matplotlib code that plots the C-alpha trace (Angstrom):
import matplotlib.pyplot as plt

x = [78.3, 79.1, 80.3, 78.5, 74.9, 72.2, 72.0, 68.9, 66.4, 64.0, 60.4, 60.5, 62.3, 62.9, 62.1, 64.3, 65.4, 66.6, 68.4, 70.4, 70.9, 72.6, 75.0, 75.7, 76.7, 78.8, 80.4, 81.7, 83.3, 85.4, 87.0, 89.6, 92.8, 94.2, 90.9, 91.9, 89.7, 86.5, 83.3, 80.6, 76.8, 73.6, 70.1, 69.3, 67.1, 64.8, 67.5, 70.0, 72.9, 71.7, 72.1, 75.8, 73.9, 71.2, 70.3, 71.1, 71.7, 70.3, 72.7, 74.3, 72.4, 73.1, 69.7, 68.6, 65.7, 63.0, 64.3, 64.8, 68.2, 70.9, 72.7, 75.2, 76.3, 76.6, 80.1, 82.9, 82.1, 84.7, 84.0, 82.6, 86.1, 84.4, 83.1, 86.7, 89.0, 92.4, 94.4, 98.3, 100.0, 102.8, 100.2, 99.2, 101.1, 101.6, 97.8, 97.5, 100.0, 98.5, 94.9, 96.3, 97.4, 94.1, 92.1, 94.3, 93.2, 89.8, 90.0, 91.7, 89.0, 86.7, 89.3, 89.4, 85.1, 84.3, 84.7, 86.8, 85.8, 88.0, 90.4, 90.0, 86.9, 85.6, 88.0, 87.8, 85.8, 83.0, 82.9, 79.9, 77.9, 80.0, 82.9, 84.2, 82.4, 83.0, 79.3, 78.1, 80.5, 79.3, 79.8, 77.9, 74.2, 75.0, 76.9, 78.6, 79.6, 82.6, 82.2, 84.9, 83.0, 85.2, 82.2, 81.8, 85.1, 84.3, 85.1, 81.2, 80.6, 77.2, 75.8, 72.7, 71.4, 71.3, 74.4, 76.8, 80.6, 81.8, 85.5, 86.7, 88.9, 92.2, 95.8, 96.7, 99.3, 98.5, 99.0, 96.7, 93.9, 94.4, 94.3, 91.1, 89.3, 90.1, 88.7, 85.6, 84.7, 85.7, 83.3, 80.4, 81.1, 83.0, 86.5, 88.3, 91.8, 93.9, 97.1, 99.5, 101.6, 100.5, 100.1, 101.9, 104.1, 107.7, 109.5, 105.9, 105.8, 103.3, 100.0, 100.6, 104.0, 103.7, 103.9, 105.4, 102.1, 100.0, 98.8, 95.0, 94.2, 90.5, 90.4, 92.7, 91.2, 87.7, 88.9, 90.3, 86.8, 85.4, 87.7, 86.7, 82.8, 83.3, 85.8, 83.4, 80.5, 82.2, 84.1, 80.5, 79.1, 82.2, 81.2, 78.1, 79.6, 80.6, 78.8, 81.5, 83.4, 83.9, 84.4, 82.7, 84.1, 85.8, 88.6, 91.5, 93.2, 96.4, 97.3, 95.0, 93.0, 89.9, 89.8, 87.6, 88.7, 87.2, 88.3, 88.8, 87.7, 90.7, 93.4, 96.7, 100.1, 100.8, 101.9, 105.4, 104.3, 106.7, 104.4, 104.9, 102.7, 101.1, 101.2, 102.4, 98.9, 96.9, 98.6, 98.4, 94.8, 94.0, 95.9, 94.9, 92.8, 93.8, 92.5, 92.3, 92.1, 91.5, 91.5, 92.4, 95.0, 96.2, 100.1, 102.8, 104.2, 106.4, 104.3, 104.1, 101.0, 97.2, 96.3, 93.9, 95.8, 95.2, 97.2, 96.8, 97.8, 99.6, 100.7, 100.4, 102.5, 101.9, 99.8, 102.5, 102.7, 99.1, 97.4, 95.1, 93.1, 93.3, 96.8, 98.0, 97.8, 101.1, 102.4, 105.0, 107.9, 108.6, 105.3, 104.0, 100.8, 99.1, 98.6, 96.4, 97.3, 94.5, 94.6, 94.2, 91.1, 90.3, 90.9, 89.0, 86.2, 84.3, 85.8, 83.4, 84.5, 88.0, 88.3, 85.7, 88.2, 91.1, 89.2, 87.9, 90.8, 93.5, 90.8, 90.3, 94.4, 94.8, 91.8, 92.7, 95.8, 95.6, 92.6, 89.8, 86.1, 84.9, 81.8, 80.6, 82.0, 80.3, 77.3, 76.3, 76.6, 73.3, 71.3, 69.0, 65.7, 65.9, 66.1, 69.5, 67.9, 68.6, 68.4]
y = [83.9, 81.3, 78.0, 75.6, 74.2, 74.6, 72.2, 69.9, 70.0, 67.6, 67.5, 66.0, 67.3, 65.7, 67.6, 70.5, 68.3, 65.4, 67.9, 69.3, 65.9, 64.9, 67.6, 67.6, 64.0, 64.8, 67.5, 65.4, 62.8, 65.7, 66.7, 64.2, 65.6, 62.5, 63.3, 66.7, 66.1, 68.7, 67.4, 68.6, 68.4, 68.9, 68.2, 64.6, 63.2, 61.6, 59.0, 59.0, 58.6, 62.0, 62.6, 64.5, 66.5, 67.7, 71.1, 73.0, 71.3, 73.5, 75.3, 72.8, 73.1, 70.1, 68.2, 66.5, 63.1, 65.6, 67.7, 70.4, 72.3, 71.1, 74.4, 71.8, 70.6, 74.2, 75.2, 73.0, 71.9, 74.2, 76.6, 80.1, 82.3, 85.5, 88.6, 90.2, 87.2, 86.6, 86.5, 86.2, 86.7, 84.1, 81.5, 81.2, 83.0, 80.1, 79.6, 83.4, 83.0, 80.1, 81.9, 85.1, 83.2, 81.2, 84.4, 85.8, 82.5, 83.2, 87.0, 86.9, 84.5, 87.8, 89.6, 87.7, 88.1, 91.4, 94.8, 97.5, 99.7, 103.0, 102.2, 98.4, 98.2, 95.4, 92.9, 92.5, 90.1, 90.9, 90.0, 88.0, 85.9, 83.1, 84.3, 86.0, 86.3, 87.3, 88.3, 87.7, 87.0, 87.3, 84.6, 85.8, 86.0, 83.4, 84.2, 82.1, 83.1, 81.8, 81.9, 81.2, 79.7, 80.0, 78.4, 74.9, 75.5, 74.8, 76.8, 76.5, 77.5, 78.2, 79.2, 81.2, 78.0, 76.0, 73.7, 74.0, 72.4, 72.6, 72.1, 71.3, 73.9, 71.9, 71.8, 71.8, 73.3, 76.4, 74.6, 71.8, 74.8, 76.1, 73.2, 72.2, 75.9, 75.4, 72.0, 73.4, 76.0, 74.0, 71.5, 73.9, 74.8, 77.8, 77.7, 80.8, 80.9, 83.2, 84.9, 82.9, 85.6, 86.5, 90.1, 92.4, 89.7, 90.0, 86.7, 84.8, 81.4, 81.2, 79.1, 76.1, 75.6, 76.9, 73.8, 75.4, 76.9, 74.6, 75.5, 75.9, 76.4, 76.1, 77.8, 80.6, 81.4, 81.4, 84.1, 86.0, 86.1, 87.0, 89.9, 91.0, 90.4, 93.1, 95.5, 95.7, 96.6, 99.3, 100.6, 100.5, 102.8, 105.4, 104.9, 106.7, 109.7, 110.9, 112.1, 112.4, 110.0, 106.6, 103.0, 100.2, 98.4, 95.6, 93.3, 93.4, 90.1, 91.8, 93.0, 90.8, 93.6, 95.3, 99.1, 101.9, 104.8, 108.7, 111.1, 114.9, 115.2, 116.5, 114.8, 113.3, 113.1, 110.3, 106.9, 105.8, 102.2, 99.4, 96.9, 93.4, 91.6, 95.2, 96.8, 100.5, 101.9, 99.9, 101.8, 105.0, 104.7, 103.0, 106.5, 109.3, 111.2, 112.5, 110.3, 108.8, 105.3, 103.3, 99.3, 95.9, 93.5, 90.7, 91.2, 90.7, 93.2, 94.8, 94.1, 90.7, 91.8, 92.6, 96.0, 98.9, 101.1, 104.7, 106.7, 109.4, 109.5, 112.1, 112.6, 116.0, 118.2, 117.8, 114.3, 112.2, 114.6, 114.9, 114.3, 110.8, 108.9, 106.5, 106.8, 103.3, 105.0, 106.2, 106.6, 104.1, 105.6, 102.3, 102.0, 105.8, 105.5, 105.1, 102.1, 101.0, 97.6, 95.2, 94.0, 97.9, 97.3, 93.9, 94.2, 97.9, 98.2, 99.5, 98.2, 100.0, 103.3, 102.9, 101.8, 104.6, 107.4, 106.0, 106.2, 109.5, 111.3, 109.9, 111.0, 114.2, 114.6, 114.2, 116.2, 119.1, 119.6, 118.6, 121.5, 119.1, 121.0, 118.8, 120.9, 119.9, 116.3, 115.2, 114.6, 113.1, 109.3, 107.1, 105.6, 102.5, 103.5, 107.5, 109.1, 111.8, 115.2, 117.5, 121.1]
z = [98.8, 101.1, 100.1, 101.8, 101.6, 104.0, 107.2, 106.5, 109.0, 110.9, 110.8, 114.2, 117.2, 120.5, 123.9, 124.7, 128.1, 125.9, 123.7, 126.7, 128.3, 125.1, 124.8, 128.2, 128.0, 125.2, 127.0, 129.5, 127.0, 125.9, 128.9, 129.6, 128.8, 126.6, 124.4, 122.4, 119.5, 119.1, 119.3, 116.7, 117.6, 115.3, 116.0, 116.2, 114.2, 116.8, 118.0, 120.7, 118.0, 116.1, 112.5, 111.5, 109.0, 111.0, 112.9, 116.2, 119.4, 122.4, 125.3, 127.7, 130.6, 133.0, 134.0, 136.5, 135.8, 136.3, 133.4, 136.2, 135.9, 138.4, 140.1, 141.5, 138.2, 136.8, 135.7, 136.6, 139.8, 141.4, 144.4, 142.9, 143.1, 143.9, 142.0, 142.0, 142.7, 142.9, 139.8, 140.4, 137.4, 138.2, 139.2, 135.6, 133.0, 131.0, 130.4, 130.2, 127.4, 125.4, 125.7, 124.4, 121.4, 121.1, 121.2, 118.3, 116.3, 117.1, 116.3, 113.0, 111.5, 112.8, 110.9, 108.0, 107.4, 108.8, 106.8, 108.2, 110.7, 111.8, 114.6, 113.8, 115.8, 113.8, 115.2, 119.1, 121.2, 123.7, 127.5, 127.6, 130.3, 129.7, 128.3, 125.5, 122.0, 118.4, 117.7, 114.6, 111.6, 108.1, 105.5, 102.4, 103.5, 106.6, 109.9, 112.2, 115.9, 118.2, 121.9, 124.4, 127.0, 130.3, 132.5, 130.8, 129.1, 125.7, 122.2, 121.0, 117.2, 116.1, 112.7, 111.5, 109.8, 113.4, 113.1, 116.2, 116.7, 120.4, 121.3, 124.8, 126.0, 128.0, 127.6, 123.9, 121.9, 119.5, 116.3, 117.6, 118.7, 115.1, 113.2, 115.1, 114.4, 110.9, 110.8, 112.1, 109.8, 107.1, 108.3, 108.4, 105.1, 106.3, 105.6, 106.6, 106.1, 108.6, 108.8, 110.8, 112.5, 115.9, 116.3, 119.1, 120.4, 119.8, 118.0, 118.0, 116.4, 113.4, 115.1, 113.2, 113.8, 117.8, 119.7, 122.8, 124.4, 125.5, 129.0, 130.2, 134.1, 133.6, 137.3, 136.6, 133.1, 135.1, 137.3, 134.6, 132.7, 136.0, 136.4, 132.7, 133.9, 136.3, 134.7, 131.9, 133.9, 135.2, 132.2, 130.6, 133.5, 133.1, 129.4, 129.9, 131.2, 127.7, 124.7, 122.3, 120.2, 122.1, 121.5, 122.7, 125.7, 123.7, 124.4, 121.9, 121.2, 119.9, 123.3, 125.4, 127.4, 127.9, 126.9, 126.5, 124.3, 124.6, 121.6, 121.6, 118.1, 117.1, 114.9, 116.1, 114.5, 112.5, 114.7, 114.1, 113.9, 114.6, 116.4, 115.8, 113.6, 112.8, 109.9, 109.8, 108.2, 110.8, 113.8, 112.0, 111.3, 114.9, 116.2, 113.8, 116.6, 119.8, 122.6, 126.0, 126.7, 129.8, 130.3, 131.9, 131.2, 133.3, 133.3, 130.9, 128.5, 131.0, 134.5, 136.4, 138.1, 136.5, 136.5, 135.3, 132.8, 131.5, 128.6, 126.4, 122.6, 121.8, 125.6, 126.1, 128.3, 132.0, 131.6, 133.7, 136.4, 136.9, 140.5, 139.9, 142.3, 144.2, 146.2, 144.9, 141.2, 139.2, 136.6, 135.0, 133.0, 131.6, 129.8, 129.5, 131.2, 134.5, 136.2, 139.3, 140.3, 140.3, 144.3, 144.8, 143.3, 144.4, 147.8, 148.7, 150.7, 147.5, 144.4, 141.8, 143.5, 143.5, 139.6, 138.7, 140.7, 138.7, 135.3, 135.9, 137.3, 134.7, 131.8, 133.3, 133.6, 129.4, 128.9, 131.1, 130.2, 126.4, 126.6, 125.4, 125.5, 128.3, 128.4, 124.7, 125.3, 128.7, 130.4, 133.6, 134.0, 132.9, 135.1, 133.6, 133.0, 133.2, 129.5, 129.6, 129.9, 126.9, 127.3]

ax = plt.figure().add_subplot(projection="3d")
ax.plot(x, y, z, "-o")
ax.set_aspect("equal")
plt.show()
């Protein structure tokens, strides 16, 4: 059972436009870098000052004097970075490292409250139309959700009882971010202590002690999310061509990558473990069955550029020598997987087709040399509105 009391609601609610204007004004006050404090919002009790113990506040959409949405005020006010934006790792690697750790703080909140699922599928974040989200996290009979909003650059925490807290995403240390998230959840009557040791980062500093990582570039963070948005879309299309066991398309905060994984149905040799910050039994369970996994990460971990990847576990004989598409794809001996530089997709006349060719050909390489039962596991890719034919 949860520990907090249900937030009281007011009998009279102000208009939607008034609520939107209130939140928009408050959000603007959170953005100055000199004010790193989180800002909490609950439903006003009919006055502009609001009731700190009240209910919800609606989405932070900028509204003009006539109560209509103002497109020019949406987001950050910067030019749109494009469908497949440029994302040079060197230009934002400090922000990338900080954001990686921020997502680990939020991911570990979900980990602490969500029942264990095979292959640790209970812990990832999910790409949304605004950023990355936990999905509902149970807290007794209540629930909360945490969203990284990379359009308005806020961390948005909402509960099933209507309460809401919003924290500005701006340059601040991992220690400050961790402390503020813990304070927000405690203030909502939903305290969630977490293991402060970062995962899959050698020599990492516990969250509450890390005052080294403190960068946040809003422009490059939005670019990163927009790459995830497109990668998520194409990976989901690729996923529809498989009727065997397959993971969702999800964002693993431990390794900071977007991934989808197909399984042959056969057990795999025990993983050797040894991953920093991750118990060996977790790795053994995650890799308990033969698989082919593909996804995207923004750089680091042995490469200084963003790339799509594809690997097989266990790696079958002949996999790394297989011919794959497109020509820009290659097998990295250092990482033990196929890579396709993101720029090869971004600059292609048909990015979707190039990425799908990489995903399909590397999967086929794994499935063919390992002799998967492809006839039983595969199907035609899904088409919106058309049921899959079953003979």
